[in-house]
Biopython code that builds the backbone (N, CA, C, O; Angstrom):
import numpy as np
from Bio.PDB.StructureBuilder import StructureBuilder

atoms = [
    (1, "MET", "N", (139.768, 131.079, 59.375)),
    (1, "MET", "CA", (141.362, 130.837, 60.797)),
    (1, "MET", "C", (141.975, 129.641, 60.489)),
    (1, "MET", "O", (141.575, 128.648, 59.881)),
    (2, "ASN", "N", (143.370, 130.013, 61.202)),
    (2, "ASN", "CA", (144.530, 128.781, 60.616)),
    (2, "ASN", "C", (143.665, 127.826, 61.106)),
    (2, "ASN", "O", (142.440, 127.763, 61.208)),
    (3, "VAL", "N", (145.012, 126.754, 61.516)),
    (3, "VAL", "CA", (144.932, 125.441, 61.793)),
    (3, "VAL", "C", (145.569, 126.052, 63.043)),
    (3, "VAL", "O", (145.268, 127.243, 63.128)),
    (4, "SER", "N", (146.166, 125.726, 63.805)),
    (4, "SER", "CA", (147.066, 126.304, 64.805)),
    (4, "SER", "C", (145.772, 126.509, 65.851)),
    (4, "SER", "O", (145.635, 125.732, 66.795)),
    (5, "ARG", "N", (144.433, 128.075, 65.520)),
    (5, "ARG", "CA", (143.175, 128.250, 66.656)),
    (5, "ARG", "C", (142.272, 126.928, 66.022)),
    (5, "ARG", "O", (142.262, 126.020, 66.853)),
    (6, "ARG", "N", (141.874, 126.744, 65.368)),
    (6, "ARG", "CA", (141.553, 125.157, 65.350)),
    (6, "ARG", "C", (141.876, 124.142, 66.575)),
    (6, "ARG", "O", (140.889, 123.720, 67.178)),
    (7, "TRP", "N", (142.802, 123.828, 66.886)),
    (7, "TRP", "CA", (143.534, 122.226, 67.537)),
    (7, "TRP", "C", (142.914, 123.114, 68.502)),
    (7, "TRP", "O", (142.057, 122.670, 69.266)),
    (8, "THR", "N", (143.495, 125.081, 68.555)),
    (8, "THR", "CA", (142.976, 125.240, 70.174)),
    (8, "THR", "C", (140.611, 125.356, 70.383)),
    (8, "THR", "O", (139.615, 124.839, 70.887)),
    (9, "ASN", "N", (141.087, 126.352, 69.590)),
    (9, "ASN", "CA", (139.178, 125.423, 70.708)),
    (9, "ASN", "C", (138.657, 123.884, 69.807)),
    (9, "ASN", "O", (137.649, 123.912, 69.101)),
    (10, "ARG", "N", (139.191, 123.076, 69.906)),
    (10, "ARG", "CA", (138.673, 122.121, 70.177)),
    (10, "ARG", "C", (139.001, 121.080, 71.239)),
    (10, "ARG", "O", (138.454, 120.117, 71.776)),
    (11, "THR", "N", (140.265, 121.800, 71.286)),
    (11, "THR", "CA", (141.261, 120.473, 71.557)),
    (11, "THR", "C", (140.711, 120.851, 73.421)),
    (11, "THR", "O", (140.664, 119.971, 74.281)),
    (12, "ALA", "N", (140.300, 122.561, 73.710)),
    (12, "ALA", "CA", (138.990, 123.728, 74.516)),
    (12, "ALA", "C", (137.723, 123.033, 75.068)),
    (12, "ALA", "O", (137.165, 122.844, 76.150)),
    (13, "LYS", "N", (137.518, 122.671, 73.377)),
    (13, "LYS", "CA", (136.612, 121.344, 73.705)),
    (13, "LYS", "C", (135.953, 121.034, 74.141)),
    (13, "LYS", "O", (134.864, 121.306, 74.646)),
    (14, "LEU", "N", (137.560, 119.343, 73.752)),
    (14, "LEU", "CA", (137.293, 117.692, 74.326)),
    (14, "LEU", "C", (137.831, 119.143, 76.578)),
    (14, "LEU", "O", (137.917, 118.682, 77.717)),
    (15, "LEU", "N", (137.896, 119.706, 76.416)),
    (15, "LEU", "CA", (137.958, 119.467, 77.471)),
    (15, "LEU", "C", (138.049, 119.634, 78.431)),
    (15, "LEU", "O", (138.849, 119.523, 79.361)),
    (16, "LYS", "N", (136.310, 120.211, 78.009)),
    (16, "LYS", "CA", (134.856, 120.976, 78.953)),
    (16, "LYS", "C", (133.586, 119.494, 79.207)),
    (16, "LYS", "O", (132.867, 119.152, 80.146)),
    (17, "GLU", "N", (133.950, 118.741, 77.256)),
    (17, "GLU", "CA", (133.450, 117.844, 77.431)),
    (17, "GLU", "C", (133.893, 116.236, 77.793)),
    (17, "GLU", "O", (133.529, 115.162, 77.314)),
    (18, "ASN", "N", (135.067, 116.675, 79.108)),
    (18, "ASN", "CA", (135.751, 115.678, 79.568)),
    (18, "ASN", "C", (135.295, 115.733, 80.927)),
    (18, "ASN", "O", (135.002, 114.781, 81.649)),
    (19, "GLU", "N", (135.251, 117.870, 81.392)),
    (19, "GLU", "CA", (134.752, 117.791, 82.974)),
    (19, "GLU", "C", (134.193, 117.487, 82.735)),
    (19, "GLU", "O", (134.474, 116.297, 82.593)),
    (20, "GLN", "N", (132.692, 117.767, 82.306)),
    (20, "GLN", "CA", (131.243, 117.331, 81.968)),
    (20, "GLN", "C", (131.207, 116.012, 81.950)),
    (20, "GLN", "O", (130.155, 115.666, 82.489)),
    (21, "LEU", "N", (131.712, 115.264, 81.666)),
    (21, "LEU", "CA", (132.160, 113.535, 81.775)),
    (21, "LEU", "C", (132.748, 113.304, 82.683)),
    (21, "LEU", "O", (132.531, 112.107, 82.868)),
    (22, "ARG", "N", (133.403, 113.654, 83.451)),
    (22, "ARG", "CA", (133.542, 113.395, 84.705)),
    (22, "ARG", "C", (133.098, 113.881, 86.080)),
    (22, "ARG", "O", (133.305, 113.483, 87.226)),
    (23, "LYS", "N", (132.252, 115.119, 85.420)),
    (23, "LYS", "CA", (131.855, 115.491, 86.634)),
    (23, "LYS", "C", (130.758, 113.983, 86.391)),
    (23, "LYS", "O", (130.961, 112.987, 87.085)),
    (24, "ARG", "N", (129.321, 114.015, 85.049)),
    (24, "ARG", "CA", (128.983, 113.078, 85.812)),
    (24, "ARG", "C", (129.040, 112.110, 86.397)),
    (24, "ARG", "O", (128.151, 111.647, 87.112)),
    (25, "GLY", "N", (130.617, 111.433, 86.075)),
    (25, "GLY", "CA", (131.015, 109.920, 86.166)),
    (25, "GLY", "C", (130.826, 110.318, 87.807)),
    (25, "GLY", "O", (129.674, 109.970, 88.067)),
    (26, "THR", "N", (131.546, 110.988, 89.234)),
    (26, "THR", "CA", (131.784, 111.191, 90.273)),
    (26, "THR", "C", (130.065, 111.184, 90.667)),
    (26, "THR", "O", (129.605, 110.408, 91.504)),
    (27, "ASP", "N", (129.152, 112.276, 89.843)),
    (27, "ASP", "CA", (127.549, 111.417, 90.822)),
    (27, "ASP", "C", (126.466, 110.811, 90.162)),
    (27, "ASP", "O", (125.244, 110.918, 90.268)),
    (28, "VAL", "N", (127.730, 109.698, 88.978)),
    (28, "VAL", "CA", (127.039, 108.944, 89.285)),
    (28, "VAL", "C", (127.387, 108.171, 89.800)),
    (28, "VAL", "O", (126.930, 107.034, 89.690)),
    (29, "SER", "N", (128.675, 108.616, 90.837)),
    (29, "SER", "CA", (129.875, 107.898, 91.429)),
    (29, "SER", "C", (129.386, 108.072, 92.626)),
    (29, "SER", "O", (129.501, 107.140, 93.421)),
    (30, "GLY", "N", (128.875, 109.023, 92.947)),
    (30, "GLY", "CA", (128.183, 109.059, 94.253)),
    (30, "GLY", "C", (126.470, 108.850, 94.589)),
    (30, "GLY", "O", (125.893, 108.888, 95.675)),
    (31, "GLN", "N", (125.981, 108.641, 93.346)),
    (31, "GLN", "CA", (124.526, 107.953, 93.767)),
    (31, "GLN", "C", (124.823, 106.784, 93.804)),
    (31, "GLN", "O", (124.783, 106.549, 95.011)),
    (32, "LEU", "N", (125.211, 105.499, 93.104)),
    (32, "LEU", "CA", (125.591, 104.749, 94.322)),
    (32, "LEU", "C", (125.959, 104.201, 95.385)),
    (32, "LEU", "O", (125.579, 103.276, 96.102)),
    (33, "ASN", "N", (127.148, 105.285, 95.345)),
    (33, "ASN", "CA", (127.386, 104.501, 97.234)),
    (33, "ASN", "C", (126.947, 105.223, 97.780)),
    (33, "ASN", "O", (127.596, 105.598, 98.756)),
    (34, "ASP", "N", (125.240, 106.057, 97.462)),
    (34, "ASP", "CA", (124.394, 106.261, 98.891)),
    (34, "ASP", "C", (123.252, 105.166, 98.669)),
    (34, "ASP", "O", (122.343, 105.097, 99.497)),
    (35, "ALA", "N", (123.279, 104.353, 97.623)),
    (35, "ALA", "CA", (122.251, 103.160, 96.975)),
    (35, "ALA", "C", (122.639, 102.615, 97.897)),
    (35, "ALA", "O", (122.033, 102.600, 98.969)),
    (36, "VAL", "N", (124.322, 101.744, 97.567)),
    (36, "VAL", "CA", (124.688, 100.593, 98.616)),
    (36, "VAL", "C", (124.441, 101.128, 100.302)),
    (36, "VAL", "O", (124.260, 100.259, 101.156)),
    (37, "ALA", "N", (124.447, 102.065, 100.552)),
    (37, "ALA", "CA", (124.577, 102.335, 102.582)),
    (37, "ALA", "C", (123.368, 102.331, 102.592)),
    (37, "ALA", "O", (122.820, 101.810, 103.564)),
    (38, "GLY", "N", (122.910, 102.652, 101.995)),
    (38, "GLY", "CA", (120.913, 102.996, 102.169)),
    (38, "GLY", "C", (120.753, 101.390, 102.062)),
    (38, "GLY", "O", (120.458, 100.970, 103.181)),
    (39, "LEU", "N", (120.844, 100.300, 101.080)),
    (39, "LEU", "CA", (121.004, 99.203, 101.306)),
    (39, "LEU", "C", (120.971, 97.868, 102.873)),
    (39, "LEU", "O", (120.215, 97.105, 103.475)),
    (40, "GLN", "N", (122.826, 98.525, 102.835)),
    (40, "GLN", "CA", (123.357, 98.235, 103.421)),
    (40, "GLN", "C", (122.619, 98.416, 105.518)),
    (40, "GLN", "O", (122.610, 97.617, 106.454)),
    (41, "LYS", "N", (122.167, 99.779, 105.377)),
    (41, "LYS", "CA", (121.674, 100.586, 106.494)),
    (41, "LYS", "C", (119.896, 99.210, 107.185)),
    (41, "LYS", "O", (119.635, 98.659, 108.254)),
    (42, "SER", "N", (119.236, 99.264, 105.875)),
    (42, "SER", "CA", (118.137, 98.026, 105.636)),
    (42, "SER", "C", (118.434, 97.156, 106.391)),
    (42, "SER", "O", (117.989, 96.615, 107.403)),
    (43, "TYR", "N", (119.539, 97.081, 105.527)),
    (43, "TYR", "CA", (119.800, 94.722, 105.986)),
    (43, "TYR", "C", (119.568, 95.331, 107.527)),
    (43, "TYR", "O", (118.505, 95.247, 108.142)),
    (44, "GLU", "N", (121.250, 96.198, 108.200)),
    (44, "GLU", "CA", (121.185, 95.679, 109.127)),
    (44, "GLU", "C", (119.976, 95.905, 110.311)),
    (44, "GLU", "O", (119.540, 95.105, 111.139)),
    (45, "GLU", "N", (119.643, 97.231, 110.063)),
    (45, "GLU", "CA", (118.047, 96.834, 110.808)),
    (45, "GLU", "C", (116.888, 95.722, 110.706)),
    (45, "GLU", "O", (115.992, 95.651, 111.547)),
    (46, "LYS", "N", (117.031, 94.497, 109.126)),
    (46, "LYS", "CA", (116.757, 94.041, 109.749)),
    (46, "LYS", "C", (116.953, 93.302, 109.820)),
    (46, "LYS", "O", (115.968, 92.598, 109.596)),
    (47, "GLN", "N", (118.230, 92.472, 110.164)),
    (47, "GLN", "CA", (119.566, 91.580, 110.749)),
    (47, "GLN", "C", (119.157, 92.134, 112.561)),
    (47, "GLN", "O", (118.911, 91.321, 113.451)),
    (48, "ARG", "N", (119.168, 93.321, 112.717)),
    (48, "ARG", "CA", (118.635, 93.861, 114.382)),
    (48, "ARG", "C", (117.199, 93.813, 114.521)),
    (48, "ARG", "O", (116.646, 94.429, 115.433)),
    (49, "GLN", "N", (116.498, 93.061, 113.602)),
    (49, "GLN", "CA", (115.715, 93.216, 114.119)),
    (49, "GLN", "C", (114.695, 91.620, 113.780)),
    (49, "GLN", "O", (113.801, 91.503, 114.617)),
    (50, "LEU", "N", (114.710, 91.052, 113.262)),
    (50, "LEU", "CA", (115.211, 89.409, 113.187)),
    (50, "LEU", "C", (116.112, 89.019, 114.114)),
    (50, "LEU", "O", (116.057, 87.792, 114.195)),
    (51, "GLN", "N", (116.892, 89.458, 114.830)),
    (51, "GLN", "CA", (118.054, 89.115, 116.117)),
    (51, "GLN", "C", (116.888, 89.450, 117.172)),
    (51, "GLN", "O", (116.823, 88.832, 118.235)),
    (52, "ASN", "N", (116.339, 90.052, 116.967)),
    (52, "ASN", "CA", (115.333, 90.741, 118.815)),
    (52, "ASN", "C", (114.390, 89.799, 118.458)),
    (52, "ASN", "O", (114.467, 89.353, 119.602)),
    (53, "GLU", "N", (113.334, 88.870, 117.790)),
    (53, "GLU", "CA", (112.247, 88.355, 117.404)),
    (53, "GLU", "C", (113.140, 86.598, 117.462)),
    (53, "GLU", "O", (112.442, 85.584, 117.435)),
    (54, "GLN", "N", (114.284, 86.528, 117.521)),
    (54, "GLN", "CA", (115.319, 85.447, 118.029)),
    (54, "GLN", "C", (114.717, 85.705, 119.903)),
    (54, "GLN", "O", (113.923, 85.239, 120.720)),
    (55, "ASN", "N", (115.250, 86.248, 119.826)),
    (55, "ASN", "CA", (115.792, 86.278, 121.321)),
    (55, "ASN", "C", (114.026, 85.983, 122.341)),
    (55, "ASN", "O", (113.660, 85.630, 123.462)),
    (56, "ALA", "N", (113.491, 86.376, 121.153)),
    (56, "ALA", "CA", (112.638, 86.593, 121.457)),
    (56, "ALA", "C", (111.236, 85.953, 121.739)),
    (56, "ALA", "O", (110.215, 86.386, 122.273)),
    (57, "LEU", "N", (111.659, 84.485, 121.048)),
    (57, "LEU", "CA", (111.590, 83.436, 120.197)),
    (57, "LEU", "C", (111.899, 82.728, 121.743)),
    (57, "LEU", "O", (110.997, 82.481, 122.543)),
    (58, "MET", "N", (113.530, 82.423, 122.025)),
    (58, "MET", "CA", (114.576, 81.204, 122.677)),
    (58, "MET", "C", (113.694, 82.105, 123.997)),
    (58, "MET", "O", (114.429, 81.775, 124.928)),
    (59, "ALA", "N", (113.000, 82.687, 124.416)),
    (59, "ALA", "CA", (112.961, 83.524, 126.476)),
    (59, "ALA", "C", (111.728, 83.206, 125.664)),
    (59, "ALA", "O", (112.111, 84.083, 124.889)),
    (60, "LYS", "N", (111.107, 82.969, 125.356)),
    (60, "LYS", "CA", (109.117, 82.001, 124.988)),
    (60, "LYS", "C", (109.161, 80.556, 125.323)),
    (60, "LYS", "O", (108.286, 79.929, 125.920)),
    (61, "VAL", "N", (110.651, 79.962, 124.718)),
    (61, "VAL", "CA", (111.193, 78.225, 124.709)),
    (61, "VAL", "C", (111.576, 78.173, 125.587)),
    (61, "VAL", "O", (111.494, 76.953, 125.726)),
    (62, "GLN", "N", (112.017, 78.522, 126.492)),
    (62, "GLN", "CA", (112.840, 78.815, 127.706)),
    (62, "GLN", "C", (111.064, 78.797, 128.919)),
    (62, "GLN", "O", (110.574, 77.907, 129.613)),
    (63, "SER", "N", (110.775, 79.757, 128.725)),
    (63, "SER", "CA", (109.969, 79.797, 129.208)),
    (63, "SER", "C", (108.531, 79.098, 129.159)),
    (63, "SER", "O", (107.682, 79.415, 129.993)),
    (64, "LEU", "N", (108.333, 78.381, 128.418)),
    (64, "LEU", "CA", (107.757, 76.847, 128.211)),
    (64, "LEU", "C", (108.026, 75.854, 128.815)),
    (64, "LEU", "O", (107.549, 75.296, 129.803)),
    (65, "THR", "N", (109.739, 75.449, 127.403)),
    (65, "THR", "CA", (110.312, 74.448, 128.780)),
    (65, "THR", "C", (110.374, 74.434, 130.316)),
    (65, "THR", "O", (110.570, 73.496, 131.088)),
    (66, "GLU", "N", (110.134, 75.852, 130.558)),
    (66, "GLU", "CA", (110.416, 75.344, 132.505)),
    (66, "GLU", "C", (108.730, 75.171, 132.960)),
    (66, "GLU", "O", (108.501, 74.437, 133.922)),
    (67, "GLN", "N", (107.919, 75.644, 132.475)),
    (67, "GLN", "CA", (106.890, 75.164, 132.623)),
    (67, "GLN", "C", (105.724, 74.467, 132.458)),
    (67, "GLN", "O", (104.559, 74.474, 132.855)),
    (68, "LEU", "N", (107.114, 73.315, 131.068)),
    (68, "LEU", "CA", (105.959, 72.021, 130.948)),
    (68, "LEU", "C", (106.785, 71.152, 132.537)),
    (68, "LEU", "O", (106.072, 70.581, 133.362)),
    (69, "ALA", "N", (108.764, 71.243, 132.728)),
    (69, "ALA", "CA", (109.376, 70.880, 133.533)),
    (69, "ALA", "C", (108.340, 70.932, 135.454)),
    (69, "ALA", "O", (108.322, 70.012, 136.273)),
    (70, "GLN", "N", (107.938, 71.736, 135.531)),
    (70, "GLN", "CA", (107.715, 72.491, 136.348)),
    (70, "GLN", "C", (106.564, 71.202, 135.948)),
    (70, "GLN", "O", (107.074, 70.085, 136.034)),
    (71, "GLN", "N", (105.354, 71.215, 135.601)),
    (71, "GLN", "CA", (103.937, 69.986, 134.480)),
    (71, "GLN", "C", (104.424, 69.043, 135.510)),
    (71, "GLN", "O", (104.101, 68.610, 136.617)),
    (72, "GLY", "N", (105.635, 68.896, 134.354)),
    (72, "GLY", "CA", (105.856, 66.989, 135.166)),
    (72, "GLY", "C", (106.286, 66.998, 136.114)),
    (72, "GLY", "O", (106.400, 65.820, 136.452)),
    (73, "GLY", "N", (106.860, 68.011, 137.310)),
    (73, "GLY", "CA", (106.795, 67.318, 138.324)),
    (73, "GLY", "C", (105.541, 67.295, 139.471)),
    (73, "GLY", "O", (105.094, 66.555, 140.347)),
    (74, "HIS", "N", (105.379, 68.138, 139.079)),
    (74, "HIS", "CA", (103.579, 67.924, 139.713)),
    (74, "HIS", "C", (102.550, 67.040, 139.960)),
    (74, "HIS", "O", (101.559, 66.878, 140.672)),
    (75, "GLN", "N", (103.595, 66.221, 138.527)),
    (75, "GLN", "CA", (102.096, 64.905, 138.465)),
    (75, "GLN", "C", (102.365, 63.971, 139.109)),
    (75, "GLN", "O", (101.569, 63.037, 139.203)),
]
sb = StructureBuilder()
sb.init_structure("model")
sb.init_model(0)
sb.init_chain("A")
sb.init_seg("    ")
for serial, (resi, resn, name, xyz) in enumerate(atoms, 1):
    if name == "N":
        sb.init_residue(resn, " ", resi, " ")
    sb.init_atom(name, np.array(xyz, "f"), 0.0, 1.0, " ", f" {name:<3s}", serial, name[0])
structure = sb.get_structure()
C-alpha cells in the first residue's frame, strides 16, 4: 500500500470518527436541552401552584379581616 492510499484511508477514518463525535455531541446537546426544558416546565408549574396558594391565603386573610371588623362593630 502506498503512502497516498494510507493517508486517504486514514483521512476517511478520521472523517467517520469526526461525524460520530459530532452526532454524539448533538445527541448530548439535545438531551441537555430537553432536561432544561423539563426543569423550566416544573419550575413554572410550581410557581403557578404557589401563586394559587398565595391568592387563596390572601382571600382567607381578607375574609377573616372582614369578619373581625364586623364583630368589632357589633360589640
